[in-house]
C-alpha positions in Angstrom: -6.0 -12.1 -21.6 -2.8 -12.4 -19.2 -1.9 -9.3 -17.7 1.3 -7.6 -18.6 4.2 -7.5 -16.0 3.7 -3.8 -15.6 -0.1 -4.0 -14.7 0.7 -7.0 -12.3 3.1 -4.6 -10.6 0.2 -1.8 -10.4 -2.0 -4.1 -9.0 0.4 -5.0 -6.5 0.8 -1.5 -5.4 -2.6 -1.1 -5.1 -3.2 -4.3 -3.1 -0.6 -3.1 -0.5 -2.3 0.2 -0.2 -5.6 -0.5 0.4 -4.2 -2.4 3.7 -2.7 1.0 4.6 -5.7 2.4 6.4 -9.3 1.6 6.5 -11.2 -1.4 6.1 -12.0 -3.4 2.6 -14.0 -6.5 1.6 -12.1 -9.0 0.0 -14.7 -11.5 -1.5 -13.6 -15.3 -2.4 -14.7 -16.3 -6.1 -13.9 -19.9 -7.3 -13.6 -19.2 -10.9 -13.5 -16.9 -13.6 -17.3 -16.4 -13.8 -17.8 -15.4 -10.1 -14.4 -13.1 -10.0 -16.0 -11.3 -13.0 -19.1 -10.6 -11.2 -17.4 -9.8 -7.9 -15.3 -7.0 -9.7 -18.5 -5.7 -11.4 -19.8 -5.2 -8.2 -17.1 -2.6 -7.3 -14.7 -4.7 -5.1 -11.4 -3.6 -5.0 -9.2 -7.0 -4.5 -10.2 -10.7 -4.5 -8.9 -14.2 -2.9 -9.1 -17.0 -3.7 -10.7 -19.9 -1.9 -9.4 -23.1 -1.3 -12.3 -25.0 -0.4 -14.8 -23.2 -3.0 -12.5 -24.0 -5.6 -12.1 -27.6 -4.4 -15.5 -28.3 -4.4 -16.3 -27.1 -7.6 -13.8 -29.8 -9.3 -15.4 -32.5 -6.8 -13.0 -32.7 -4.4 -13.1 -31.6 -0.3 -11.2 -28.6 1.0 -7.4 -29.1 0.6 -7.9 -31.8 -2.0 -6.3 -30.0 -5.0 -2.8 -30.7 -5.9 -0.3 -27.7 -6.6 -0.6 -27.8 -10.4 -4.2 -27.2 -10.1 -3.8 -24.6 -7.3 -1.5 -22.6 -9.8 -4.1 -23.1 -12.6 -6.6 -21.6 -10.6 -4.9 -18.5 -9.6 -3.8 -18.0 -13.1 -7.4 -18.1 -13.8 -8.4 -15.7 -11.1 -5.5 -12.9 -12.1 -6.8 -13.2 -15.8 -10.5 -12.8 -15.2 -10.1 -9.3 -14.0 -7.9 -6.6 -13.3 -8.1 -6.6 -9.7 -5.4 -8.0 -7.1 -5.7 -11.3 -6.2 -4.6 -13.0 -2.9 -4.0 -16.6 -3.0 -5.1 -18.9 0.0 -2.2 -20.6 -0.4 -3.0 -23.4 2.4 0.3 -24.4 4.0 2.5 -23.8 1.0 1.9 -27.4 -0.2 5.3 -28.9 1.4 6.6 -30.2 4.2 9.8 -28.3 4.6 10.7 -24.7 4.2 12.6 -25.3 1.4 9.7 -26.8 -0.3 7.4 -23.5 0.8 9.6 -21.3 -0.4 10.1 -23.0 -3.9 6.0 -23.4 -4.4 5.4 -19.7 -2.9 8.0 -18.8 -5.9 5.6 -20.6 -8.4 2.7 -19.2 -7.0 4.6 -15.4 -7.6 4.6 -16.5 -11.1 1.0 -16.6 -11.5 0.6 -12.5 -10.9 -0.9 -12.7 -7.3 -0.5 -9.7 -5.4 -0.5 -11.4 -1.9 0.0 -15.0 -0.3 -1.0 -16.4 2.6 0.4 -19.4 4.8 -1.2 -21.1 7.5 0.0 -23.4 10.2 -2.3 -26.2 10.3 -0.7 -29.6 10.4 -3.1 -31.9 9.1 -3.1 -34.2 12.0 -6.0 -34.6 13.8 -4.2 -35.7 16.8 -1.9 -32.5 17.0 -3.5 -30.0 14.5 -1.2 -27.1 14.5 2.5 -27.1 13.8 5.1 -26.4 16.3 5.6 -23.1 16.5 9.7 -23.1 15.5 8.2 -25.0 12.6 5.6 -22.9 11.5 7.9 -19.3 12.0 10.4 -21.4 9.4 8.2 -22.0 7.1 6.4 -18.0 7.1 10.7 -17.1 6.9 11.2 -19.2 4.3 8.2 -17.7 2.3 9.0 -14.3 2.8 12.8 -15.2 1.7 11.4 -16.2 -1.6 9.1 -13.3 -2.1 12.1 -11.1 -1.3 14.5 -12.8 -3.6 11.8 -12.5 -6.3 12.0 -8.8 -6.2 8.4 -8.8 -6.3 6.0 -6.6 -4.4 4.0 -9.5 -2.9 2.3 -9.3 0.5 2.9 -12.1 2.9 0.1 -13.3 5.4 0.5 -15.3 8.1 -2.3 -17.6 9.4 -2.9 -18.9 13.0 -5.5 -21.5 12.6 -6.0 -22.5 16.3 -9.9 -21.4 16.1 -10.3 -23.5 12.9 -8.9 -26.5 14.1 -10.2 -27.1 17.4 -8.0 -25.3 19.5 -9.6 -21.7 20.6 -6.6 -20.5 22.7 -6.6 -17.1 22.1 -3.3 -16.4 24.3 -1.6 -19.2 21.7 -2.9 -17.5 18.8 -1.7 -14.2 19.8 1.8 -16.0 20.4 1.8 -17.3 17.0 0.6 -14.2 15.2 3.2 -12.2 16.7 5.8 -14.9 15.9 4.4 -14.3 12.3 4.8 -10.9 12.0 8.2 -10.8 13.7 9.0 -13.5 10.8 7.9 -11.2 8.0 4.3 -11.4 7.6 2.7 -8.3 6.3 -0.7 -9.0 7.4 -2.1 -10.8 10.0 -4.9 -13.6 10.1 -6.5 -15.9 12.8 -9.8 -17.3 10.8 -12.3 -18.3 13.4 -12.4 -15.8 15.6 -15.9 -13.7 16.2 -15.9 -12.0 19.2 -15.3 -8.1 19.2 -12.8 -9.0 22.3 -11.1 -11.7 20.2 -10.6 -9.3 17.3 -9.5 -6.4 19.5 -7.0 -8.8 21.2 -5.7 -9.5 17.5 -5.6 -6.1 16.3 -3.9 -4.9 19.3 -1.3 -7.8 19.4 0.2 -7.3 16.0 -0.1 -3.4 15.5 0.7 -1.7 13.4 0.3 -4.5 11.0 -3.1 -5.1 9.2 -5.6 -7.6 10.4 -7.8 -10.1 8.0 -11.0 -11.2 9.7 -13.1 -13.9 8.1 -16.8 -13.9 8.0 -18.1 -17.3 7.0 -21.4 -16.7 8.1 -24.2 -14.6 9.7 -22.6 -12.0 11.8 -23.8 -9.6 14.2 -20.9 -7.1 13.2 -20.8 -5.1 10.1 -18.2 -4.0 7.9 -18.4 -0.7 9.9 -17.8 -2.1 13.2 -15.1 -4.2 12.1 -13.3 -1.2 10.9 -13.9 0.4 14.4 -12.3 -2.1 15.7 -9.2 -2.0 13.8 -9.5 -4.5 11.0 -8.1 -3.7 7.8 -9.6 -6.4 5.6 -12.6 -8.5 5.8 -12.7 -12.2 3.7 -15.5 -14.5 3.3 -13.7 -17.9 2.4 -15.9 -20.6 1.2 -19.1 -18.7 2.5 -20.3 -17.6 -1.5 -19.3 -20.7 -2.5 -21.4 -22.3 0.1 -24.5 -20.3 -0.4 -24.4 -20.8 -4.5 -24.1 -24.4 -3.5 -27.6 -23.8 -1.1 -29.2 -22.5 -4.0 -28.2 -25.5 -6.4 -29.0 -28.2 -3.4 -32.4 -26.5 -2.6 -33.5 -26.3 -6.2 -31.9 -29.9 -7.2 -33.5 -31.6 -4.2 -36.9 -30.6 -4.8 -36.7 -31.5 -8.2 -35.8 -35.2 -7.3 -37.5 -35.7 -4.3 -40.9 -34.0 -5.2 -40.7 -33.4 -9.1 -41.1 -29.4 -8.6 -39.2 -26.6 -10.0 -40.3 -23.8 -7.2 -36.2 -23.9 -6.7 -35.9 -22.0 -9.7 -37.4 -19.1 -8.2 -35.1 -16.1 -8.5 -32.4 -17.9 -10.3 -30.7 -15.1 -12.6 -31.9 -14.8 -15.9 -29.1 -16.2 -18.6 -29.5 -13.1 -20.4 -28.0 -11.2 -17.6 -25.4 -13.5 -17.1 -24.3 -13.3 -21.0 -23.9 -9.9 -20.4 -22.2 -9.8 -17.5 -19.8 -12.4 -19.1 -19.1 -10.5 -22.3 -17.4 -7.6 -20.4 
């Protein structure tokens, strides 16, 4: 069932409050079923995953068109009572005006937050020029403000994700995005205590999101001690699910064995969870 405007407003308010203090985990479901399961575990918010959703649709990360992404956001918003942050990639447009138009469409799905990244998609120059990236963030900020909705804007510096692990440039970009109106800052790919502490200090007092996409020596408590406000996992949960499918299917295809079904969740349990 679609939430009412009052329910959406309450979710957005709760989402902003989550960023005011402490540190929370914001996992990334790829469909309604995974969203419902995560909500039942007690998480306070959810975030979409461009990669996890794309793989579930037989496409590579970044391979879904805007209408499919908007459908996905509506699906997540309707699936639970939790606020949803949208992984909105680069805004699905080349110009600031286009980004603004598409952010308005994303707001209409009921999301509580939207992230805009600065990757260019060009392997020879994988990051947008900073003035271009800032103009896009400002356009997204203006679209949110014009909507009158309390939707958070997350500015992403993709340096470490696109093979340009320059911490100084990452910090410059995040500071510029904060100045452009981003409510929360995010540099996916940073992993060390030193990198994380530098990002937190550079944009303080604005909150910072850290991505943990695999086994990490850092715990939630340790990330909180570094000043991180929220921790997302990107496509990691989807990749873990694909890992289970891959192991079981390969054993069946290559060995004619069914050992890979060991540890599978009983269908009865899944039916019960999806009834709620």
